[in-house]
N, C-alpha and C positions, 0 to 999 in steps of 0.2 A: 248650844245651850248657854244662856247667860244667867249669872247669879247676882245676888244683891251687891256684893263687893264690886262686881264689874260695872254696874250702873253707878255706884257711889264714886268710883274712880273717874269715870267719864264725866260725871257731874262736877267733881272737884276741878277737873281740867277746864270745863266750860265756865267755872266761876273764877278762873285765873289762879287756881291753887295748884301746887306741885304734888300734893298727896291728900289722902283722906284725913280729915281732922276728927279724931275720936270724940271730941266734945260736941260735935255737931252731927255726927253720923246717925244718931238715933232719930231726931226729927227729919233729917233728910231721907232716911230710909222710908219713913211714912210717906213722904212726898213722891219718892220713886214708885212706891206701891200704888198710890193714887193715879199717877201718870200711866202706869202699866194697865190699870183697870180701865182707864179711859180708852186706851188703844184697843183693848180686847172688845169693849162695847161698841167701838166705831165700825167694826166690819166682821163678817163671818169668816174668820181665818181658817184655812184648811188644817193648819197644825193644831187648832183648838177644838176640832170636831171629835166626837166620841160616840161609841155605840154601847148600849146596855140592854140586857134582857131583864125585863121587869116581871116580877110575880104579882099577879092581881088576885087579891083576896077580898071577897065580898064587894067587888067593884072598885077597889082602891089599890093603887100601887105607889110606893114611895119612890120618888125620883132621886137620882144620884145627888150627893151633897154638893158637887161642883157644877150642877146644872145652872146655866145662865138664862134667866127669863127675858133677857133683852134681844134674843135672837129666835128665829124659827126653829122648830123641832119637828120631827116626823115620827109617826107611830104606825106600826104594822102588826097584824095578827096572823099567826100561822094557823090557818084553818085546814087541817088535814093535808098539810104539805103545800097548800096554796096560800101565798102571801096576799093578804087583803089590807088595803089602806084603811086606816081608821080616821075618819074626818074630825078635824078639830073644830069645836064649837065654843061659843061664849058661855062661860059658867052661868051667866044670868039667864040663859035659855034652857037650862037643864030640864025644867019641867015640861018642855015641849017635845022631849024625846022619850022613846020607849025601848025596851029590851029588843035587840036584834037590829037596831038602826045603824050600828057600827060607828058610833060617835064617842069621842072622849073629850075631856076638858081638864085643864090644870088649875089647881087652887093653891094659894099660899097658906101655910099653916104656921102656928107658933107666932113668932115675931115678924113673920114675913120673909125669913131667911131660909125657909125650907119649903118644898113643894110636893104635892101629890098629884097623881093622874087618876081621874075617876071615869067610870063608864057604867052604863046600865045593862050592858050585854053580859048575861050570866054565863055564857059559854066561853068568854075570854078569860083565860087563866094566865097567859103569858103575853107580853107585848115586846116587840123589838123596837127600841127607842133610839133615835139618832138625834144628837143635840150638840149645842155649843157649850164648852166648858168655861167656867169663870177663870179670871186671871189667877194663877197660883200665888199663894202667900209666900213671899220671898224672905219672910222673917226667919224661917228655918234655913240654916246654912246649906243643907244638902238639897234644898228645893230650888230649881231653876226654871227658866221659861225658854221655849223655843222661839220667842219673838226675836226676829233676826237683825234688828237695828237698835243697838243700845243707845245710840246718839239721840234718836227720836224720843225715847223715854227720858233721857237725861235732860233734854230741852224742856219737856213738860215739867219735870221736877224743878228745874232752875226757875221757871216761871213762879212756882209756888214758894220757893226759897225767897225770892225777891219780895213776894207779897208778905211772907212771914216776917221779914226784916223790916218792912214798912207797909202797914195795912193800907196806906194811901198811895202806894206806888202805882204808876201807870204801867201795867203789864200787857197792854194791848199788842205791842210789838212782839213780845215773847209768846203771847197766845197765837198770833199770826204765824210765827215761826214754827210752833208746835203743830198747828193745823196743816201747814204746808209740808212739813216733814212727814206727817201721818198720811197725807194724801199721796205723797210719793211712794211710801211703803205699800199703800193699797194698790196703786197702779202697778208697782213691781210684782206684787202678789197675783194680780189679775192676768198678767201676760201669759204665764205658762199654765193657767188653769184649764182643765179639760172642758170641752163644750158640753153643756147640760142638754139632756133630751127635752125637747119642747113639750109643754103640757098645755092642753086646752084649758080655757078658763073654767069650764064646768068640771074639769077633772083634777083640779088642784086640791086633792084631799090629803089628809094626813099631816097638814101643816098647822103649826101654832104661831 
């Protein structure tokens, strides 16, 4: 588990500094957070997956606050001990479906930073929901991330530091370094991944 100070220290080293400068640590912390969020959005990391049991009231269930809408999610309904996949549909098509068709859709609410799951199935009272979590907010000292390569995140943050120092700076090389490091992390993460059961195209239900 890595924390904000770990990333700031690595970033300082990449900037040619011997220690973290307290006068610049605030803006750099924001850049570390942005870099971490980019990494989380780039791939469905196993360490960022989570399960939740949602209570459905009048066809609506509130999704976890750390739900990330950039990745696929899966929904199931326990129907008398039998797990049924709930098919994900486009919210724009909701009028095309009726009670009992076992479909659900996700809508953003408020300022778009919160989400709900909706269904027309009146017998669905609970949903098992598997999803990808957002990158944790490292601003709290006790909050860390299981992202396993702090150098990758620091490289992304260094790119933004350079741009902050000079809005006209050429950061193409830094961007390429970040993308290369991120690609290596993804490849490393894929190697020990268990093989998924194959799904027929017609049976890819429950996915968002």
